[in-house]
N, C-alpha and C positions, 0 to 999 in steps of 0.2 A: 537802311538801304545800303546798296553795295559799297559805297564809299561815302556814306553820309550825305548823298544828294548834292555833291559839289558840281561835278561835271563828268561826262563820260571820259574825258582826258584823265581825270583822277583815277578812274577805275582801271585804266590800261597802263598807266605809268608804274614802273616797278621800283623806283628809288625810294628807300626809307632810311631814316637816320635815327640816332638815339634821342630819347625824349628829354625835354627840359624839366626842371623842377617847377612845381606849382608856385605861382605868385599872383597877386591880385592887381590888375591893371588900373583899377579905379576904386576908390574907397568911399565915395559918396553915393548914396542910393536915392537921395531926396528928389532929384529931378526926373526920375524915371516913372513914366506912366504905367499903371498896371495893365496887363493884357486881359482880354475877355476870357473868362472861363465858365464852364457849365458844371453844376453839381449833379453828377449822374446818379448818385445815391448818397445816403447820409454821410456827410463829412468827406466825400471823395469828389474832387474837382478836376476837370480836364480842360486843357486848351487844345483845340483842333488845329493842326498844322496845315499850311498851304500845300496844295498838290502841285509842286513845282520843284525845280532844283534851286540851289542857293543863288541868290542875287543880292546886289547891294540894297535893293528896295526891300526885300523880305528878311534880310539879315539872318538867313538860314533858319528862319522860324517855320520849318516845314514838317517837323515831327509832332506827334501828339505828346503832350506833357501832362503831368498830373501831380496832385498832392493830396495827402490823407491827413486830416486834422484829428488829433487825439487829445485826451485830457492833459497830458504832460508835454505835448509838442507836436511837431509836424514832420511828416516824411515826404520827400520829393521823389516822384517817380519820373526820372529823366529831367535834367536841369536845363536843356535847351541847346540850340545849335551855335550860339555865339555868346560873347559877354553881353551884348545888347539884349538878346533873347532871354538870357538868364536873369538879367536885372529886371526885365518886365515881369517875369515869373515871380521873382522875389517880391516885387511891388504888389502883385496880385495876392500873394500870401499875406503880406503885411496889411493889406486893405481888409482882410478878414479876421486876422488874429495877430496878437503880439507874443504868442507862445513861441518858445525856442524851436528853431529848425534843427531837429535832432539827427535826421538821416537824409543824405542825398544819394539816391541810387542811380547808377548808370547801367543801362540795360545791355550795352555792348559798345564796341570801339568806334562806331561811325560818328563823324563830326556833328551831325544834327542832333545827336543824343548826349554829347559829353561836354561841348565847349562852353555851355552856360554854367558849368560847375564853378568857374572862377568867381561868379557873382555871389557865391555862398561861402567863400573861404573865411570871411570875417565872422561868420556865424559859428565857426568851429564845430560843424556837424561831423558825424561819422560818414565818410564817403564810402559807399558800398559798391562792390563790383565782383564779377565772376573771377574765379581763381586764375584764369588766363588773361584777364584784362591788363594787369601790370606789364606783362611781356608784350602784349599787342600795342600798348601805349609806347613802350620803349622802341618798338620797331617802326611804328607809324605816326606817333604823336606829333613830332616836329614837322614831318612832311605834310600831314593833314592841316596843321595850323598855318603853315606857310601858304598853302593853296587857299585856305579860307580867308586869310588876311588879304590876299589879292582880290577877293570878291567883295568882302564886307568892310574892308578897311582895317588897318593895323590896330586902331584904337578900339575896335568892336569885336575883334576875333576871339578874345579870351586866351586862356593858357591851358596846358595839359595839367590836370589835377589827378594825381594817382589815388586809387582807393586806399583808405586806411583800414578797411575791413574787407577781406577777400572771402568769398563764399565758396567753400570746397564742394559741398553738396546742397546743404540748406542752412538757413539761419533764421532765428526769430528776432524781429525788430520791434521793440516794445515802446508803445506810445502811451502807456499807463492804463487806459481803459480799452485798448485794442492792440492786437498783435498783427503785424504784417509778416507773412512768411516769404522769404526770398529763396528761390530755387535756381541752382546752376545747372545748365544743360550741356549735353555733349555737343560736338560740332554740328551746327545746323545752318541757320542764316549766316552766322560767323562762328569763330572758335570760342566766343565768350558771351553767349546769350544768357541773360538773367531775367527771370519773371518774378512777379510779386502777387500775392493773394492777401487781401484784407479779410481776416477771419470774421470780423463783425458784420460786414455787409456781403461777403462773397464776391467782391469785385476783384477781377483778375486783370493785371497789367501784363500783356503779352510781349511788350517790346516789339521788335520786328520779326518775331516768329509768326506774326499775323499782319498781313497787309490787306486792306479793303479798298477797292476802287483803283488805287495806284498799283501799277505792276510790281510784283515782288522783285528783289534783286538778290543774286546768289553770290556770297562771299565766303562760303564754308563748304558744306557737303549737301548735295541734293538728296541722296538716300537718308543721310542723317537728319535732315530737316523734316522729311516725311515721318521718320521714326519719332522724333521729338514732338512733332505736332500730334501724332497719335496718342502719345502719353499725355500731352497737355489737354486733349479733348476729354480725358477721363476725370479731369478736375471738375467737381460739382460747383461751378461758379454761377452766381446769380446774373452776372453780366461780365463782359470783357471789354477792355480798352485796347484797341489795336495800336500798333506803332504808327500806322498811317491809315487814315480813313475817318469815319465818324467818331464822335466822342465815345460811343459805346455800342456794342453789338450783343445780340443774344448768343448764349454759349451752351453747347458747342456748335449750334447751327451756323454761327457767324464764321466758322472756319472752312465752310464748304467750298468757297470760291478759291482760296489759296491752295487748298488740298487738291482741287481739280487741276489748277494750273500746274502745280509741281508734278502731279502724276502724269499729266499730258506731256510735259517737258521730258520727264524721264522715259516715257514710252517712245517718244519720237526720236530722242537721241540714241537710245538703245537700238532702235530699228536702223537708224542711219549708220551706226557703227557696224551692225551685222551685215548691212548691205554694201559696206565699203564706201559709203558716201564721205567725201572729204569734209573736214571740219568747217571750212568756210561755207560750203554749200549747205551743210546742216544748220548753220547759224541763220540761214535765210528761210528755212522751211520748218524748223522745229517749233511746235506750239502755236503755229500761225492761226489755228482755229480759235485761239483765245484773243486774237487781236482786237476785236470790237468790244471786249469786256473790260479793258484796263486802260487807264490814262498813262501816258508816257511809255506806252508799249514799245514803240519803235526805238526809243532811247535805250532800253535795257534788255529787251528780249534776246537780241542777238548775242549780247555779252553773256547772258545767262546760259544760252545754248553752248557757247564756246567753253565756259567754265564746266558745265555738265559733261560735255564731250571729253574734255581732258581727264576729268575724274573717273568717268565710267569706262573709258577706253583702257585705262591703266589700272583700274580698281580691281 
């Protein structure tokens, strides 16, 4: 989501600072209860996130998380939105297997997808991210963490964990009896979107390139998002796990709603620019026909329109 679902204030503030080095705030995992997960296909488990912004009560457990179990180890598909969220995910994995956690993949920069990584540092996995993720973390990491700590508490916020493997275009992540393919995308939802496909089952983890039910949020490029989504639809996946929404969706049919929303936003903003409509007025009218179809629409749609207007006016 546009800034990891913290608050709209986070979306609009511009102050970023250099990132901190990764460290683990807590070394004992024993007391953490495992989160509830669903096995959407063989060996692929998903936690459905809450449709909300981060609160003290939900500990930023608002994104869909997953893990893939292989013969030689486990791959984590997004580690969670806080240390507390990541610890619960780790406990869920440990309730099912004692095999090593080999990979922790971070689909993009937003807090609800990265700050649980601190819970896995002691496992010494390969932390995987898009080629642009390290720079995004340097620019935004400390700032996001400070805002998150204000909401979930200092002890639960987690820390910035930089990727140890950056994906330039694609990478094969080997779990012994199954390969998970990681793909880096051009600027779309953000500048650092990464998707995963489990070859064994055809399960596609879209990250936030796909939202379902919860309104999308734009932190990258609107035309770029539509272009990357078109390419993603060509993947012959058996099912997809969206970044927000149900545990799994049919593919590519499950991309229809977000594609319609983004196309509508682009059309309306381009018309507003052509008509000379000011940006603030456009933010009140663009994509309003979508309003009844998305949760949190009023929280994010206006901001999306402003971001799209700025890009398309000068693009």
